[in-house]
N, C-alpha and C positions, 0 to 999 in steps of 0.2 A: 802661247798660253801655258800659264804654270804646270809644271807637271805632277798628275795625281789629280787635277781640279775635276770634279763630276759632279753629277746633280746628287747623287747620293753622299757625298762629303759634304756638298751644301748645304742640304737641307739638314744633315746629322749636325753642323756647326752652327746653323740656325737654331735649332732646337736647344742647343748648349746656351746659345746666345738668351733664350727666352727663359729657360731654366735659371739664368743667373741673374737676369736683369728683368724679365715681365718681356709680355707681348708688344706692351708700348715703346720698347727699346728697338725693336726689329725693323729693319729696312735694307734695302740691297747696298745701300751705302755703307753704313755701319756692320753691314756683313763683311763686304769686302775688304773695310778697313780691318777688321778683327783678322781677317787671313793675310793682309797683307799684298792684296791684289787689285788690279782695276777694277771697277764696278763691270765693264765693259766686257772683262772675262767670265766675271759671273752669269751676265745676261746672254751667253752662247749657251748656257745649261740650264736656266731658268727664265721664264720670257718675263716675268715682272713681280709686282707685290702678290698678286693674286694667287698665282702659280707657288709664290715663294710660302704662301699660307696655306698651300694645300700640300707643299712640301714638308711643311713643320707637322701637319698633322699625319702626313706619311713616314716621318720619322718617329713620332712618338707611339704611333700604333705599330710599327715595326718590330718593336721592342716585346711586344705580346705574345708569350706561349701559347699558342694554339693548340698543343699538344694534350687530349686527353686520353684516360685509360680506364678500362675496366667495361663489362659488358652490360652492366645495369646502366640503363639511361636516365635514370636520376642522379645516379652520382655522376655520370660524365656532363649532364647539363647543368649540376652545380660547381663541377670542376671550371667549367667552360667561362658561367657567371664570376668564378671567382679569378680565375685568369684576367678576365677583363677589369674587373674591380681593383686589381694589384696594378694592373698597367694604367689606369687612371691615375691612382694616386701617385703614380711614379713621378707624373710631372704636373704640378699642381697648376702651374703658371700657363700650361697649355690648354685647360679645362674650358675656358670660355670657346676657344676656338673651335674645340672638337662638337659643341653644341650649336654653333653658330654656321658650321659650313658641312655641307655634302662631301660624306667619304668617297673621292672618286677616283683614286689612283690605288695601283694595283696592290700594296699592301693593303691599304684601305677597306679595300674590296674584298680581301683575302679575309679579315676579320669577321665583316657581315657573311660572307660565304660559310665560314666555319658555325657561326652563331644559327643561321638559318640551316644548315644541314644538322645540327643538333635536335633544333625541334622539330625538323621534317623525320629526322630516324625516330624519335619518339611519338611519331604518329599524328602531328599536328598540320591540319590542313595547309596548302600553300597561302591563301590570304591570312589564316589568322597566324602565319607563322612570320609574314611580312610585318602585320600589326604587332607583334609581341618582340620582334627583334628589335624595331624603330623604336619602341616606347622604353623598351628596356633599356637601351644606349642611353636616351635621353633621362629616363630616371636615374641612372649609375652616374651619370657625370654631374648632375645634380644633387646627388645624394654626396659624391665624393668632394665637389665643391665645397660644401657645407662642412665636411670632416675636415678639407685643409685649411679652412678659413678658424678652424677651432684651435686659437693657440691655447697656452697654459692659463697666461692672465684672463683670456678672455673667459675661459672654461670656471675658473675662480670666481670671477665677477658675476658668472651667470649663476651659480651654484650660492653665492650670497643673494643677490636679486630673491630668485626662488624661495631659499629658506628664510626669507622674511615675508612672504606672502601671508596674508589676512584667510584666514582657514573658513571664516565666513564667507566671504566672498568669492573665494576658489578654493571650494572644499575639495575636488578631487585633484588638483595641482598640488594643493598644499599637504594631501595625503601621500599622493604619490612620491612627491619631493622629500616627505619625512622617512618612509619606508624604503628608500633609495632605488625606487625602480623604474628612475628615469631611461629610456634606452640611451644605450649609445650607440655611435654610428655603424660600429661591427655589428651586435644587435640588431638595426634597422635592415642592414644587407643580408644576414641571415636569415630574420622574420621574411623580407621579401623574397628570397630564394625559394623560403616552403611554401609562398601564396603563389609562385609563379609555379613550380613542381605539380601545385594543387590545380591548378588552371588547366596545364598541360593534360593531367589523367581525366578533367573534364571534357576536354574538347577531341579528344585522340580518341 
């Protein structure tokens, strides 16, 4: 067995592969070739493709900083959402996987546990906390996916198309476009945080 080969090392290398080449490029054989090892050596630590995919999720979320500070629950909750948002944007090629798979490994569950803890500390009942945690993760993954896909070329094209809208057919869209009031993804994230904090106040 190659010295130093472990599950954590393998999934970290798999994450690097996905970051560089995308999810479609990921396979046990390609990962083994990247590391210069026999595929059977990798199989001693990872059971197969499904386990490998869970491992990529594990490696991506392991990097999320779960530390929040301050006595005010609103600030702590906003920090938690910010930590998750930044962590999602760090690995855009992994985003589809994060929404498709249940987070079942230790590091993945630690992120879920931290989120539930922040909501429970704010006074949210257990059932509501689960609903909010799950829907929050899915919303932020979707928003991060859209943000990651917005290249400068696409943004310029969209701005040109919106700037050419007929104000009689699309009066509201034309109005906000002319005024420069279209929300950025960061604006949407901050607005969403405000909405979630307001909801927590309502249910706790």
